[in-house]
C-alpha positions as CSV (number, residue, x, y, z in Angstrom):
1,Q,-17.5,-33.1,15.5
2,E,-18.0,-32.0,11.9
3,T,-16.7,-28.6,10.9
4,P,-19.4,-26.4,9.4
5,K,-19.2,-25.9,5.7
6,A,-18.3,-22.4,4.5
7,P,-21.2,-20.7,2.8
8,S,-21.0,-21.2,-0.9
9,I,-19.6,-18.2,-2.7
10,P,-21.2,-17.6,-6.1
11,D,-18.8,-18.3,-9.0
12,P,-19.3,-15.3,-11.4
13,R,-17.7,-17.0,-14.5
14,G,-20.0,-16.9,-17.5
15,S,-22.2,-14.5,-19.3
16,Y,-25.0,-12.4,-18.0
17,S,-27.4,-10.0,-19.7
18,D,-30.4,-7.8,-18.9
19,S,-33.9,-8.7,-20.1
20,E,-33.7,-6.4,-23.1
21,G,-30.2,-7.6,-24.1
22,G,-28.8,-4.1,-24.1
23,L,-26.1,-4.8,-21.5
24,S,-24.1,-8.0,-21.0
25,F,-21.2,-8.9,-18.8
26,T,-18.9,-11.9,-19.4
27,F,-16.5,-13.1,-16.7
28,M,-13.7,-15.4,-17.9
29,S,-11.8,-17.9,-15.7
30,T,-8.6,-16.1,-16.7
31,G,-9.7,-13.0,-14.6
32,R,-10.5,-11.1,-17.8
33,F,-13.9,-9.5,-18.2
34,Y,-15.8,-7.8,-21.0
35,Q,-19.0,-5.9,-21.1
36,E,-21.2,-5.1,-24.1
37,L,-23.4,-2.0,-23.9
38,L,-25.6,-1.2,-26.9
39,G,-23.1,-2.7,-29.3
40,E,-20.0,-1.2,-27.7
41,T,-17.5,-3.7,-26.1
42,T,-15.2,-2.7,-23.2
43,F,-12.6,-5.0,-21.7
44,G,-11.0,-5.3,-18.3
45,T,-10.2,-7.6,-15.4
46,W,-12.3,-8.8,-12.4
47,S,-11.5,-10.0,-8.9
48,R,-13.9,-11.5,-6.3
49,S,-14.2,-10.1,-2.8
50,G,-16.8,-12.1,-0.8
51,S,-20.2,-11.8,-2.5
52,S,-19.2,-9.0,-4.9
53,A,-16.7,-8.6,-7.7
54,T,-14.6,-5.5,-8.6
55,I,-14.3,-4.9,-12.3
56,T,-11.4,-2.7,-13.5
57,L,-11.8,-1.6,-17.1
58,D,-8.8,-1.1,-19.3
59,D,-9.3,2.7,-19.2
60,G,-8.7,2.5,-15.4
61,S,-12.2,3.0,-14.2
62,S,-13.6,0.4,-11.7
63,M,-16.9,-0.7,-10.4
64,D,-18.4,-3.2,-8.0
65,V,-21.1,-5.7,-8.9
66,R,-23.0,-7.9,-6.4
67,L,-22.9,-11.7,-7.1
68,G,-25.7,-14.1,-6.7
69,D,-26.6,-17.6,-7.8
70,G,-27.0,-17.2,-11.5
71,W,-27.1,-13.4,-11.5
72,V,-25.0,-10.3,-11.0
73,E,-26.3,-6.9,-10.0
74,F,-24.8,-3.7,-11.4
75,N,-26.1,-0.2,-10.5
76,G,-29.3,-1.7,-9.3
77,M,-29.9,-3.7,-12.5
78,R,-30.0,-7.4,-12.3
79,L,-28.4,-9.4,-15.1
80,S,-29.1,-13.1,-15.4
81,K,-27.1,-16.0,-16.8
């Protein structure tokens, strides 16, 4: 009897941006992360938990983003690869 395959968990590594290009997220394989918002860049780390990722910025603030196939969702805004 075959064991069922685990559902595929989206791999967030890569860069995502909104349609206007004002906000972008980049997830690196090292666990580091950076976001660019209107020309300002902030850095931090990320860790995956199921179908979401927790981002902790270097200033100590953290946020959760939903992960999908080729997209991430942050505060209701979808960013695409």
